[in-house]
All heavy atoms as a GROMACS GRO file, in nm:
protein
  614
    1MET      N    1   0.088  -0.125  -0.005
    1MET     CA    2  -0.008   0.003  -0.002
    1MET      C    3   0.082   0.128  -0.004
    1MET      O    4   0.195   0.132   0.068
    1MET     CB    5  -0.089   0.000   0.124
    1MET     CG    6  -0.208  -0.098   0.117
    1MET     SD    7  -0.338  -0.096   0.230
    1MET     CE    8  -0.282   0.001   0.371
    2ASN      N    9   0.040   0.220  -0.072
    2ASN     CA   10   0.119   0.342  -0.074
    2ASN      C   11   0.076   0.435   0.040
    2ASN      O   12  -0.008   0.410   0.113
    2ASN     CB   13   0.104   0.423  -0.204
    2ASN     CG   14  -0.038   0.443  -0.237
    2ASN    OD1   15  -0.126   0.440  -0.147
    2ASN    ND2   16  -0.078   0.478  -0.364
    3THR      N   17   0.158   0.536   0.063
    3THR     CA   18   0.146   0.617   0.180
    3THR      C   19   0.011   0.706   0.172
    3THR      O   20  -0.053   0.728   0.279
    3THR     CB   21   0.259   0.720   0.204
    3THR    OG1   22   0.276   0.792   0.078
    3THR    CG2   23   0.390   0.636   0.227
    4THR      N   24  -0.023   0.739   0.053
    4THR     CA   25  -0.151   0.812   0.041
    4THR      C   26  -0.265   0.732   0.081
    4THR      O   27  -0.356   0.786   0.152
    4THR     CB   28  -0.167   0.860  -0.105
    4THR    OG1   29  -0.056   0.926  -0.151
    4THR    CG2   30  -0.289   0.953  -0.124
    5ARG      N   31  -0.273   0.611   0.050
    5ARG     CA   32  -0.379   0.521   0.089
    5ARG      C   33  -0.384   0.500   0.242
    5ARG      O   34  -0.491   0.503   0.305
    5ARG     CB   35  -0.371   0.385   0.010
    5ARG     CG   36  -0.489   0.292   0.041
    5ARG     CD   37  -0.488   0.181  -0.059
    5ARG     NE   38  -0.586   0.075  -0.019
    5ARG     CZ   39  -0.708   0.077  -0.074
    5ARG    NH1   40  -0.738   0.162  -0.160
    5ARG    NH2   41  -0.785  -0.024  -0.031
    6ARG      N   42  -0.265   0.486   0.294
    6ARG     CA   43  -0.249   0.469   0.452
    6ARG      C   44  -0.300   0.590   0.517
    6ARG      O   45  -0.366   0.577   0.616
    6ARG     CB   46  -0.108   0.435   0.486
    6ARG     CG   47  -0.074   0.288   0.452
    6ARG     CD   48   0.072   0.259   0.502
    6ARG     NE   49   0.104   0.119   0.461
    6ARG     CZ   50   0.222   0.074   0.482
    6ARG    NH1   51   0.320   0.154   0.530
    6ARG    NH2   52   0.245  -0.044   0.439
    7LYS      N   53  -0.265   0.705   0.468
    7LYS     CA   54  -0.303   0.836   0.527
    7LYS      C   55  -0.457   0.847   0.520
    7LYS      O   56  -0.514   0.891   0.616
    7LYS     CB   57  -0.235   0.949   0.460
    7LYS     CG   58  -0.092   0.969   0.497
    7LYS     CD   59  -0.035   1.086   0.426
    7LYS     CE   60   0.111   1.109   0.455
    7LYS     NZ   61   0.175   1.213   0.388
    8ARG      N   62  -0.518   0.808   0.409
    8ARG     CA   63  -0.656   0.819   0.388
    8ARG      C   64  -0.728   0.723   0.484
    8ARG      O   65  -0.831   0.754   0.542
    8ARG     CB   66  -0.692   0.790   0.244
    8ARG     CG   67  -0.852   0.803   0.224
    8ARG     CD   68  -0.878   0.779   0.083
    8ARG     NE   69  -0.832   0.890   0.002
    8ARG     CZ   70  -0.805   0.876  -0.133
    8ARG    NH1   71  -0.835   0.758  -0.194
    8ARG    NH2   72  -0.770   0.975  -0.199
    9ILE      N   73  -0.683   0.603   0.502
    9ILE     CA   74  -0.735   0.500   0.591
    9ILE      C   75  -0.726   0.549   0.737
    9ILE      O   76  -0.825   0.543   0.816
    9ILE     CB   77  -0.675   0.356   0.574
    9ILE    CG1   78  -0.723   0.306   0.436
    9ILE    CG2   79  -0.720   0.275   0.681
    9ILE    CD1   80  -0.658   0.176   0.390
   10ALA      N   81  -0.609   0.608   0.778
   10ALA     CA   82  -0.586   0.657   0.904
   10ALA      C   83  -0.682   0.786   0.926
   10ALA      O   84  -0.736   0.790   1.047
   10ALA     CB   85  -0.447   0.698   0.923
   11ALA      N   86  -0.700   0.862   0.829
   11ALA     CA   87  -0.788   0.978   0.857
   11ALA      C   88  -0.938   0.930   0.872
   11ALA      O   89  -1.003   0.984   0.959
   11ALA     CB   90  -0.784   1.073   0.731
   12ILE      N   91  -0.982   0.835   0.790
   12ILE     CA   92  -1.116   0.774   0.811
   12ILE      C   93  -1.127   0.716   0.941
   12ILE      O   94  -1.227   0.743   1.018
   12ILE     CB   95  -1.142   0.676   0.691
   12ILE    CG1   96  -1.160   0.755   0.561
   12ILE    CG2   97  -1.272   0.600   0.728
   12ILE    CD1   98  -1.163   0.660   0.441
   13VAL      N   99  -1.036   0.637   0.990
   13VAL     CA  100  -1.043   0.562   1.117
   13VAL      C  101  -1.047   0.682   1.240
   13VAL      O  102  -1.125   0.663   1.329
   13VAL     CB  103  -0.929   0.476   1.145
   13VAL    CG1  104  -0.926   0.426   1.285
   13VAL    CG2  105  -0.943   0.354   1.050
   14ALA      N  106  -0.963   0.774   1.218
   14ALA     CA  107  -0.959   0.890   1.317
   14ALA      C  108  -1.095   0.961   1.318
   14ALA      O  109  -1.146   0.991   1.418
   14ALA     CB  110  -0.842   0.982   1.284
   15PHE      N  111  -1.149   0.978   1.207
   15PHE     CA  112  -1.280   1.052   1.199
   15PHE      C  113  -1.389   0.969   1.267
   15PHE      O  114  -1.471   1.021   1.335
   15PHE     CB  115  -1.312   1.074   1.043
   15PHE     CG  116  -1.446   1.137   1.027
   15PHE    CD1  117  -1.475   1.270   1.066
   15PHE    CD2  118  -1.556   1.059   0.978
   15PHE    CE1  119  -1.603   1.327   1.035
   15PHE    CE2  120  -1.684   1.112   0.960
   15PHE     CZ  121  -1.711   1.241   0.993
   16LEU      N  122  -1.385   0.838   1.240
   16LEU     CA  123  -1.487   0.745   1.298
   16LEU      C  124  -1.472   0.751   1.457
   16LEU      O  125  -1.568   0.738   1.521
   16LEU     CB  126  -1.486   0.606   1.240
   16LEU     CG  127  -1.520   0.597   1.089
   16LEU    CD1  128  -1.508   0.461   1.039
   16LEU    CD2  129  -1.671   0.632   1.079
   17VAL      N  130  -1.354   0.743   1.502
   17VAL     CA  131  -1.324   0.742   1.636
   17VAL      C  132  -1.373   0.876   1.712
   17VAL      O  133  -1.445   0.871   1.805
   17VAL     CB  134  -1.180   0.723   1.670
   17VAL    CG1  135  -1.141   0.753   1.818
   17VAL    CG2  136  -1.129   0.581   1.634
   18VAL      N  137  -1.349   0.986   1.642
   18VAL     CA  138  -1.395   1.119   1.684
   18VAL      C  139  -1.543   1.133   1.686
   18VAL      O  140  -1.607   1.168   1.786
   18VAL     CB  141  -1.333   1.231   1.607
   18VAL    CG1  142  -1.398   1.366   1.636
   18VAL    CG2  143  -1.192   1.232   1.630
   19VAL      N  144  -1.607   1.084   1.583
   19VAL     CA  145  -1.761   1.072   1.578
   19VAL      C  146  -1.808   0.992   1.685
   19VAL      O  147  -1.905   1.014   1.753
   19VAL     CB  148  -1.809   1.034   1.434
   19VAL    CG1  149  -1.949   0.999   1.441
   19VAL    CG2  150  -1.771   1.143   1.334
   20GLY      N  151  -1.750   0.866   1.702
   20GLY     CA  152  -1.801   0.777   1.813
   20GLY      C  153  -1.783   0.846   1.947
   20GLY      O  154  -1.875   0.830   2.040
   21LEU      N  155  -1.672   0.916   1.976
   21LEU     CA  156  -1.658   0.978   2.104
   21LEU      C  157  -1.756   1.094   2.128
   21LEU      O  158  -1.814   1.108   2.230
   21LEU     CB  159  -1.510   1.027   2.121
   21LEU     CG  160  -1.410   0.918   2.143
   21LEU    CD1  161  -1.266   0.990   2.138
   21LEU    CD2  162  -1.432   0.844   2.259
   22LEU      N  163  -1.783   1.173   2.015
   22LEU     CA  164  -1.874   1.273   2.024
   22LEU      C  165  -2.021   1.219   2.048
   22LEU      O  166  -2.089   1.278   2.127
   22LEU     CB  167  -1.882   1.359   1.899
   22LEU     CG  168  -1.750   1.451   1.884
   22LEU    CD1  169  -1.761   1.522   1.744
   22LEU    CD2  170  -1.748   1.552   2.002
   23TRP      N  171  -2.046   1.109   1.977
   23TRP     CA  172  -2.178   1.041   1.996
   23TRP      C  173  -2.196   0.991   2.136
   23TRP      O  174  -2.304   1.008   2.200
   23TRP     CB  175  -2.186   0.925   1.899
   23TRP     CG  176  -2.328   0.861   1.894
   23TRP    CD1  177  -2.366   0.757   1.948
   23TRP    CD2  178  -2.436   0.915   1.818
   23TRP    NE1  179  -2.500   0.731   1.923
   23TRP    CE2  180  -2.544   0.828   1.838
   23TRP    CE3  181  -2.460   1.023   1.744
   23TRP    CZ2  182  -2.673   0.853   1.781
   23TRP    CZ3  183  -2.591   1.040   1.688
   23TRP    CH2  184  -2.684   0.952   1.709
   24ARG      N  185  -2.097   0.937   2.201
   24ARG     CA  186  -2.103   0.887   2.331
   24ARG      C  187  -2.119   1.004   2.423
   24ARG      O  188  -2.194   1.005   2.523
   24ARG     CB  189  -1.966   0.814   2.369
   24ARG     CG  190  -1.977   0.761   2.513
   24ARG     CD  191  -1.844   0.708   2.563
   24ARG     NE  192  -1.842   0.667   2.694
   24ARG     CZ  193  -1.840   0.747   2.796
   24ARG    NH1  194  -1.825   0.878   2.786
   24ARG    NH2  195  -1.832   0.709   2.930
   25GLN      N  196  -2.050   1.126   2.402
   25GLN     CA  197  -2.063   1.234   2.479
   25GLN      C  198  -2.206   1.291   2.488
   25GLN      O  199  -2.252   1.338   2.595
   25GLN     CB  200  -1.964   1.344   2.440
   25GLN     CG  201  -1.953   1.464   2.532
   25GLN     CD  202  -1.902   1.430   2.674
   25GLN    OE1  203  -1.837   1.331   2.686
   25GLN    NE2  204  -1.952   1.498   2.771
   26VAL      N  205  -2.271   1.288   2.375
   26VAL     CA  206  -2.416   1.333   2.380
   26VAL      C  207  -2.489   1.246   2.465
   26VAL      O  208  -2.573   1.299   2.548
   26VAL     CB  209  -2.470   1.320   2.233
   26VAL    CG1  210  -2.625   1.342   2.236
   26VAL    CG2  211  -2.407   1.420   2.139
   27PHE      N  212  -2.474   1.114   2.474
   27PHE     CA  213  -2.552   1.031   2.562
   27PHE      C  214  -2.504   1.052   2.706
   27PHE      O  215  -2.591   1.040   2.804
   27PHE     CB  216  -2.535   0.888   2.525
   27PHE     CG  217  -2.619   0.854   2.398
   27PHE    CD1  218  -2.544   0.840   2.276
   27PHE    CD2  219  -2.754   0.848   2.407
   27PHE    CE1  220  -2.629   0.811   2.163
   27PHE    CE2  221  -2.824   0.811   2.289
   27PHE     CZ  222  -2.765   0.792   2.170
   28VAL      N  223  -2.381   1.081   2.733
   28VAL     CA  224  -2.327   1.110   2.867
   28VAL      C  225  -2.406   1.241   2.914
   28VAL      O  226  -2.446   1.245   3.036
   28VAL     CB  227  -2.188   1.114   2.875
   28VAL    CG1  228  -2.140   1.171   3.007
   28VAL    CG2  229  -2.124   0.981   2.850
   29MET      N  230  -2.403   1.340   2.830
   29MET     CA  231  -2.460   1.465   2.872
   29MET      C  232  -2.612   1.459   2.902
   29MET      O  233  -2.661   1.524   2.994
   29MET     CB  234  -2.430   1.568   2.764
   29MET     CG  235  -2.286   1.621   2.756
   29MET     SD  236  -2.248   1.719   2.620
   29MET     CE  237  -2.378   1.816   2.576
   30THR      N  238  -2.678   1.382   2.822
   30THR     CA  239  -2.830   1.364   2.848
   30THR      C  240  -2.859   1.263   2.941
   30THR      O  241  -2.971   1.248   2.993
   30THR     CB  242  -2.896   1.334   2.708
   30THR    OG1  243  -2.834   1.205   2.655
   30THR    CG2  244  -2.882   1.448   2.606
   31GLY      N  245  -2.764   1.185   2.988
   31GLY     CA  246  -2.787   1.081   3.092
   31GLY      C  247  -2.848   0.959   3.041
   31GLY      O  248  -2.912   0.879   3.107
   32ILE      N  249  -2.848   0.932   2.906
   32ILE     CA  250  -2.906   0.815   2.842
   32ILE      C  251  -2.802   0.720   2.809
   32ILE      O  252  -2.752   0.720   2.701
   32ILE     CB  253  -2.996   0.856   2.719
   32ILE    CG1  254  -3.098   0.961   2.759
   32ILE    CG2  255  -3.061   0.733   2.663
   32ILE    CD1  256  -3.168   1.015   2.634
   33LEU      N  257  -2.777   0.635   2.898
   33LEU     CA  258  -2.677   0.528   2.878
   33LEU      C  259  -2.740   0.394   2.911
   33LEU      O  260  -2.809   0.380   3.003
   33LEU     CB  261  -2.549   0.552   2.966
   33LEU     CG  262  -2.472   0.686   2.936
   33LEU    CD1  263  -2.376   0.708   3.044
   33LEU    CD2  264  -2.405   0.689   2.810
   34TRP      N  265  -2.699   0.296   2.829
   34TRP     CA  266  -2.773   0.166   2.850
   34TRP      C  267  -2.742   0.096   2.975
   34TRP      O  268  -2.819   0.033   3.042
   34TRP     CB  269  -2.750   0.078   2.723
   34TRP     CG  270  -2.606   0.033   2.716
   34TRP    CD1  271  -2.512   0.094   2.644
   34TRP    CD2  272  -2.540  -0.084   2.778
   34TRP    NE1  273  -2.394   0.024   2.647
   34TRP    CE2  274  -2.407  -0.088   2.731
   34TRP    CE3  275  -2.587  -0.183   2.848
   34TRP    CZ2  276  -2.314  -0.183   2.777
   34TRP    CZ3  277  -2.504  -0.287   2.892
   34TRP    CH2  278  -2.374  -0.276   2.851
   35TRP      N  279  -2.620   0.126   3.027
   35TRP     CA  280  -2.594   0.062   3.148
   35TRP      C  281  -2.640   0.135   3.274
   35TRP      O  282  -2.631   0.083   3.379
   35TRP     CB  283  -2.440   0.033   3.164
   35TRP     CG  284  -2.361   0.168   3.158
   35TRP    CD1  285  -2.333   0.255   3.258
   35TRP    CD2  286  -2.296   0.228   3.042
   35TRP    NE1  287  -2.253   0.360   3.214
   35TRP    CE2  288  -2.234   0.333   3.081
   35TRP    CE3  289  -2.285   0.180   2.904
   35TRP    CZ2  290  -2.161   0.424   2.993
   35TRP    CZ3  291  -2.216   0.254   2.820
   35TRP    CH2  292  -2.155   0.384   2.869
   36GLN      N  293  -2.694   0.250   3.255
   36GLN     CA  294  -2.758   0.333   3.363
   36GLN      C  295  -2.904   0.338   3.347
   36GLN      O  296  -2.967   0.409   3.425
   36GLN     CB  297  -2.710   0.470   3.363
   36GLN     CG  298  -2.557   0.482   3.402
   36GLN     CD  299  -2.511   0.631   3.393
   36GLN    OE1  300  -2.570   0.706   3.320
   36GLN    NE2  301  -2.398   0.653   3.452
   37ALA      N  302  -2.959   0.264   3.242
   37ALA     CA  303  -3.103   0.261   3.220
   37ALA      C  304  -3.180   0.202   3.342
   37ALA      O  305  -3.130   0.094   3.394
   37ALA     CB  306  -3.124   0.197   3.092
   38PRO      N  307  -3.282   0.260   3.384
   38PRO     CA  308  -3.365   0.202   3.491
   38PRO      C  309  -3.429   0.072   3.440
   38PRO      O  310  -3.449   0.044   3.329
   38PRO     CB  311  -3.474   0.310   3.524
   38PRO     CG  312  -3.489   0.389   3.400
   38PRO     CD  313  -3.347   0.387   3.333
   39GLY      N  314  -3.469  -0.006   3.545
   39GLY     CA  315  -3.522  -0.136   3.516
   39GLY      C  316  -3.670  -0.111   3.465
   39GLY      O  317  -3.710  -0.005   3.451
   40ALA      N  318  -3.735  -0.219   3.440
   40ALA     CA  319  -3.871  -0.217   3.406
   40ALA      C  320  -3.952  -0.146   3.518
   40ALA      O  321  -3.951  -0.190   3.633
   40ALA     CB  322  -3.933  -0.347   3.369
   41ALA      N  323  -4.039  -0.051   3.482
   41ALA     CA  324  -4.111   0.016   3.577
   41ALA      C  325  -4.262  -0.015   3.560
   41ALA      O  326  -4.304  -0.048   3.456
   41ALA     CB  327  -4.094   0.169   3.566
   42GLU      N  328  -4.337  -0.008   3.682
   42GLU     CA  329  -4.479  -0.034   3.659
   42GLU      C  330  -4.544   0.081   3.617
   42GLU      O  331  -4.523   0.198   3.648
   42GLU     CB  332  -4.540  -0.079   3.801
   42GLU     CG  333  -4.498  -0.210   3.835
   42GLU     CD  334  -4.571  -0.246   3.973
   42GLU    OE1  335  -4.688  -0.209   3.990
   42GLU    OE2  336  -4.508  -0.320   4.050
   43ARG      N  337  -4.633   0.069   3.514
   43ARG     CA  338  -4.709   0.178   3.466
   43ARG      C  339  -4.833   0.217   3.551
   43ARG      O  340  -4.915   0.121   3.581
   43ARG     CB  341  -4.754   0.138   3.321
   43ARG     CG  342  -4.775   0.247   3.238
   43ARG     CD  343  -4.789   0.203   3.094
   43ARG     NE  344  -4.732   0.292   3.007
   43ARG     CZ  345  -4.749   0.280   2.869
   43ARG    NH1  346  -4.811   0.179   2.820
   43ARG    NH2  347  -4.691   0.369   2.796
   44PRO      N  348  -4.844   0.339   3.593
   44PRO     CA  349  -4.970   0.370   3.672
   44PRO      C  350  -5.093   0.368   3.590
   44PRO      O  351  -5.089   0.379   3.462
   44PRO     CB  352  -4.943   0.510   3.718
   44PRO     CG  353  -4.842   0.571   3.610
   44PRO     CD  354  -4.757   0.456   3.563
   45ALA      N  355  -5.203   0.339   3.663
   45ALA     CA  356  -5.337   0.335   3.583
   45ALA      C  357  -5.364   0.474   3.523
   45ALA      O  358  -5.328   0.579   3.581
   45ALA     CB  359  -5.444   0.292   3.679
   46PRO      N  360  -5.431   0.469   3.405
   46PRO     CA  361  -5.460   0.602   3.343
   46PRO      C  362  -5.562   0.671   3.423
   46PRO      O  363  -5.652   0.602   3.493
   46PRO     CB  364  -5.514   0.556   3.209
   46PRO     CG  365  -5.558   0.416   3.215
   46PRO     CD  366  -5.464   0.354   3.321
   47PRO      N  367  -5.561   0.805   3.418
   47PRO     CA  368  -5.671   0.875   3.485
   47PRO      C  369  -5.809   0.853   3.429
   47PRO      O  370  -5.820   0.826   3.316
   47PRO     CB  371  -5.623   1.015   3.476
   47PRO     CG  372  -5.539   1.036   3.348
   47PRO     CD  373  -5.472   0.896   3.340
   48PRO      N  374  -5.905   0.876   3.514
   48PRO     CA  375  -6.037   0.854   3.452
   48PRO      C  376  -6.067   0.959   3.356
   48PRO      O  377  -6.010   1.079   3.348
   48PRO     CB  378  -6.127   0.871   3.582
   48PRO     CG  379  -6.052   0.952   3.669
   48PRO     CD  380  -5.904   0.912   3.647
   49PRO      N  381  -6.161   0.929   3.264
   49PRO     CA  382  -6.189   1.034   3.155
   49PRO      C  383  -6.255   1.155   3.217
   49PRO      O  384  -6.319   1.151   3.320
   49PRO     CB  385  -6.296   0.965   3.062
   49PRO     CG  386  -6.337   0.852   3.137
   49PRO     CD  387  -6.233   0.808   3.240
   50ALA      N  388  -6.236   1.266   3.157
   50ALA     CA  389  -6.285   1.395   3.198
   50ALA      C  390  -6.437   1.399   3.193
   50ALA      O  391  -6.489   1.341   3.087
   50ALA     CB  392  -6.226   1.506   3.118
   51GLN      N  393  -6.500   1.453   3.284
   51GLN     CA  394  -6.643   1.454   3.287
   51GLN      C  395  -6.675   1.608   3.260
   51GLN      O  396  -6.644   1.696   3.339
   51GLN     CB  397  -6.704   1.415   3.417
   51GLN     CG  398  -6.669   1.274   3.456
   51GLN     CD  399  -6.742   1.173   3.362
   51GLN    OE1  400  -6.851   1.208   3.327
   51GLN    NE2  401  -6.683   1.058   3.339
   52PHE      N  402  -6.764   1.633   3.159
   52PHE     CA  403  -6.804   1.759   3.132
   52PHE      C  404  -6.963   1.772   3.138
   52PHE      O  405  -7.027   1.681   3.089
   52PHE     CB  406  -6.767   1.810   2.988
   52PHE     CG  407  -6.619   1.807   2.975
   52PHE    CD1  408  -6.547   1.707   2.900
   52PHE    CD2  409  -6.536   1.912   3.019
   52PHE    CE1  410  -6.406   1.715   2.882
   52PHE    CE2  411  -6.401   1.915   3.001
   52PHE     CZ  412  -6.333   1.814   2.934
   53LYS      N  413  -7.011   1.872   3.194
   53LYS     CA  414  -7.151   1.890   3.205
   53LYS      C  415  -7.206   1.940   3.062
   53LYS      O  416  -7.131   2.015   2.997
   53LYS     CB  417  -7.207   1.972   3.312
   53LYS     CG  418  -7.160   2.119   3.303
   53LYS     CD  419  -7.214   2.195   3.426
   53LYS     CE  420  -7.183   2.333   3.416
   53LYS     NZ  421  -7.252   2.416   3.522
   54GLN      N  422  -7.320   1.917   3.025
   54GLN     CA  423  -7.383   1.952   2.898
   54GLN      C  424  -7.397   2.114   2.892
   54GLN      O  425  -7.442   2.170   2.994
   54GLN     CB  426  -7.528   1.886   2.881
   54GLN     CG  427  -7.588   1.918   2.757
   54GLN     CD  428  -7.522   1.839   2.639
   54GLN    OE1  429  -7.456   1.727   2.666
   54GLN    NE2  430  -7.532   1.876   2.521
   55VAL      N  431  -7.354   2.166   2.792
   55VAL     CA  432  -7.360   2.314   2.774
   55VAL      C  433  -7.508   2.349   2.730
   55VAL      O  434  -7.568   2.283   2.645
   55VAL     CB  435  -7.261   2.364   2.666
   55VAL    CG1  436  -7.275   2.499   2.638
   55VAL    CG2  437  -7.123   2.319   2.701
   56SER      N  438  -7.553   2.443   2.788
   56SER     CA  439  -7.686   2.488   2.755
   56SER      C  440  -7.701   2.558   2.622
   56SER      O  441  -7.615   2.646   2.588
   56SER     CB  442  -7.741   2.588   2.858
   56SER     OG  443  -7.870   2.642   2.817
   57THR      N  444  -7.788   2.521   2.526
   57THR     CA  445  -7.812   2.563   2.398
   57THR      C  446  -7.940   2.635   2.389
   57THR      O  447  -8.001   2.654   2.274
   57THR     CB  448  -7.789   2.456   2.294
   57THR    OG1  449  -7.891   2.356   2.326
   57THR    CG2  450  -7.657   2.400   2.297
   58ASP      N  451  -8.011   2.667   2.499
   58ASP     CA  452  -8.139   2.733   2.495
   58ASP      C  453  -8.141   2.873   2.421
   58ASP      O  454  -8.233   2.908   2.366
   58ASP     CB  455  -8.194   2.757   2.640
   58ASP     CG  456  -8.222   2.613   2.704
   58ASP    OD1  457  -8.231   2.509   2.630
   58ASP    OD2  458  -8.221   2.604   2.827
   59TRP      N  459  -8.020   2.935   2.431
   59TRP     CA  460  -8.016   3.069   2.376
   59TRP      C  461  -7.997   3.068   2.222
   59TRP      O  462  -8.010   3.175   2.156
   59TRP     CB  463  -7.903   3.138   2.441
   59TRP     CG  464  -7.764   3.077   2.418
   59TRP    CD1  465  -7.715   2.977   2.494
   59TRP    CD2  466  -7.670   3.089   2.313
   59TRP    NE1  467  -7.596   2.931   2.447
   59TRP    CE2  468  -7.564   3.001   2.338
   59TRP    CE3  469  -7.666   3.176   2.198
   59TRP    CZ2  470  -7.459   2.992   2.250
   59TRP    CZ3  471  -7.554   3.162   2.112
   59TRP    CH2  472  -7.455   3.080   2.153
   60VAL      N  473  -7.983   2.956   2.165
   60VAL     CA  474  -7.968   2.942   2.018
   60VAL      C  475  -8.103   2.936   1.949
   60VAL      O  476  -8.181   2.849   1.981
   60VAL     CB  477  -7.881   2.825   1.981
   60VAL    CG1  478  -7.867   2.807   1.825
   60VAL    CG2  479  -7.744   2.824   2.046
   61ASP      N  480  -8.122   3.023   1.851
   61ASP     CA  481  -8.242   3.018   1.770
   61ASP      C  482  -8.209   2.956   1.646
   61ASP      O  483  -8.168   3.028   1.533
   61ASP     CB  484  -8.310   3.154   1.756
   61ASP     CG  485  -8.438   3.157   1.692
   61ASP    OD1  486  -8.488   3.047   1.656
   61ASP    OD2  487  -8.494   3.264   1.665
   62LEU      N  488  -8.237   2.825   1.621
   62LEU     CA  489  -8.189   2.750   1.497
   62LEU      C  490  -8.268   2.807   1.375
   62LEU      O  491  -8.221   2.809   1.275
   62LEU     CB  492  -8.218   2.599   1.523
   62LEU     CG  493  -8.159   2.517   1.411
   62LEU    CD1  494  -8.011   2.533   1.399
   62LEU    CD2  495  -8.189   2.368   1.450
   63GLU      N  496  -8.400   2.829   1.396
   63GLU     CA  497  -8.478   2.882   1.287
   63GLU      C  498  -8.426   3.009   1.230
   63GLU      O  499  -8.403   3.034   1.104
   63GLU     CB  500  -8.628   2.900   1.323
   63GLU     CG  501  -8.705   2.778   1.364
   63GLU     CD  502  -8.725   2.702   1.235
   63GLU    OE1  503  -8.753   2.752   1.128
   63GLU    OE2  504  -8.726   2.570   1.246
   64ALA      N  505  -8.384   3.105   1.309
   64ALA     CA  506  -8.331   3.236   1.263
   64ALA      C  507  -8.189   3.216   1.200
   64ALA      O  508  -8.167   3.275   1.104
   64ALA     CB  509  -8.312   3.328   1.396
   65TYR      N  510  -8.120   3.123   1.261
   65TYR     CA  511  -7.988   3.101   1.191
   65TYR      C  512  -8.005   3.040   1.047
   65TYR      O  513  -7.940   3.076   0.962
   65TYR     CB  514  -7.912   2.999   1.273
   65TYR     CG  515  -7.769   2.971   1.219
   65TYR    CD1  516  -7.673   3.055   1.227
   65TYR    CD2  517  -7.754   2.846   1.160
   65TYR    CE1  518  -7.539   3.014   1.183
   65TYR    CE2  519  -7.637   2.818   1.097
   65TYR     CZ  520  -7.530   2.899   1.107
   65TYR     OH  521  -7.409   2.875   1.046
   66GLN      N  522  -8.099   2.953   1.036
   66GLN     CA  523  -8.114   2.890   0.905
   66GLN      C  524  -8.178   2.988   0.803
   66GLN      O  525  -8.148   2.975   0.685
   66GLN     CB  526  -8.211   2.762   0.924
   66GLN     CG  527  -8.131   2.650   0.994
   66GLN     CD  528  -8.222   2.523   1.001
   66GLN    OE1  529  -8.346   2.534   1.005
   66GLN    NE2  530  -8.160   2.414   1.026
   67LYS      N  531  -8.255   3.087   0.852
   67LYS     CA  532  -8.311   3.185   0.757
   67LYS      C  533  -8.195   3.273   0.714
   67LYS      O  534  -8.188   3.318   0.603
   67LYS     CB  535  -8.420   3.254   0.825
   67LYS     CG  536  -8.544   3.183   0.838
   67LYS     CD  537  -8.659   3.273   0.903
   67LYS     CE  538  -8.786   3.176   0.932
   67LYS     NZ  539  -8.886   3.249   1.002
   68ALA      N  540  -8.110   3.302   0.810
   68ALA     CA  541  -7.998   3.398   0.776
   68ALA      C  542  -7.893   3.328   0.696
   68ALA      O  543  -7.827   3.389   0.631
   68ALA     CB  544  -7.940   3.460   0.904
   69ASN      N  545  -7.878   3.205   0.709
   69ASN     CA  546  -7.782   3.118   0.636
   69ASN      C  547  -7.841   3.006   0.567
   69ASN      O  548  -7.833   2.883   0.610
   69ASN     CB  549  -7.669   3.072   0.743
   69ASN     CG  550  -7.603   3.177   0.814
   69ASN    OD1  551  -7.522   3.247   0.759
   69ASN    ND2  552  -7.641   3.195   0.938
   70PRO      N  553  -7.911   3.036   0.459
   70PRO     CA  554  -7.979   2.919   0.387
   70PRO      C  555  -7.899   2.811   0.330
   70PRO      O  556  -7.935   2.705   0.314
   70PRO     CB  557  -8.064   2.993   0.287
   70PRO     CG  558  -7.993   3.117   0.259
   70PRO     CD  559  -7.926   3.152   0.385
   71MET      N  560  -7.772   2.851   0.300
   71MET     CA  561  -7.683   2.757   0.249
   71MET      C  562  -7.657   2.634   0.341
   71MET      O  563  -7.629   2.523   0.307
   71MET     CB  564  -7.543   2.822   0.226
   71MET     CG  565  -7.438   2.736   0.160
   71MET     SD  566  -7.297   2.831   0.146
   71MET     CE  567  -7.208   2.747   0.023
   72TRP      N  568  -7.670   2.650   0.482
   72TRP     CA  569  -7.640   2.556   0.575
   72TRP      C  570  -7.773   2.501   0.627
   72TRP      O  571  -7.772   2.432   0.724
   72TRP     CB  572  -7.566   2.613   0.695
   72TRP     CG  573  -7.432   2.666   0.652
   72TRP    CD1  574  -7.395   2.795   0.634
   72TRP    CD2  575  -7.320   2.593   0.615
   72TRP    NE1  576  -7.267   2.816   0.583
   72TRP    CE2  577  -7.217   2.689   0.580
   72TRP    CE3  578  -7.292   2.451   0.603
   72TRP    CZ2  579  -7.091   2.640   0.534
   72TRP    CZ3  580  -7.166   2.414   0.573
   72TRP    CH2  581  -7.063   2.499   0.537
   73ARG      N  582  -7.876   2.517   0.554
   73ARG     CA  583  -8.007   2.455   0.594
   73ARG      C  584  -7.998   2.308   0.602
   73ARG      O  585  -7.957   2.233   0.514
   73ARG     CB  586  -8.114   2.510   0.499
   73ARG     CG  587  -8.262   2.455   0.540
   73ARG     CD  588  -8.364   2.521   0.460
   73ARG     NE  589  -8.332   2.664   0.472
   73ARG     CZ  590  -8.417   2.756   0.441
   73ARG    NH1  591  -8.547   2.729   0.387
   73ARG    NH2  592  -8.388   2.884   0.438
   74LEU      N  593  -8.058   2.251   0.708
   74LEU     CA  594  -8.058   2.106   0.728
   74LEU      C  595  -8.185   2.052   0.649
   74LEU      O  596  -8.291   2.109   0.656
   74LEU     CB  597  -8.075   2.068   0.874
   74LEU     CG  598  -7.957   2.118   0.959
   74LEU    CD1  599  -7.986   2.085   1.101
   74LEU    CD2  600  -7.831   2.045   0.918
   75TRP      N  601  -8.172   1.951   0.574
   75TRP     CA  602  -8.277   1.899   0.490
   75TRP      C  603  -8.352   1.789   0.562
   75TRP      O  604  -8.312   1.699   0.617
   75TRP     CB  605  -8.231   1.852   0.354
   75TRP     CG  606  -8.170   1.959   0.283
   75TRP    CD1  607  -8.034   1.988   0.271
   75TRP    CD2  608  -8.239   2.076   0.223
   75TRP    NE1  609  -8.016   2.098   0.197
   75TRP    CE2  610  -8.132   2.163   0.168
   75TRP    CE3  611  -8.376   2.115   0.207
   75TRP    CZ2  612  -8.164   2.275   0.094
   75TRP    CZ3  613  -8.400   2.228   0.143
   75TRP    CH2  614  -8.301   2.307   0.089
   0.00000   0.00000   0.00000
C-alpha cells in the first residue's frame, strides 16, 4: 500500500473514532446510557376520563340561523 492510501485510511479511522466519542458524549450529557437505564417500571393506571356537563343551548335560535344562512339549511 502506498502512503496516500494509508493516510486516507488513518484519517477515516480517526474521523470514525472522533464521531464515536462525540456520539458517546451526547448520551453522557443527556444521561441516556444503556448501563444506567432504569429497570422495568410499573405503569400507573390511566386517569379517569374527563367529565363535562352539558352546555346549555337554549339561547340558540336555530330557525333564525337557518333563515340567515340558507346555505347551511338542514334537509
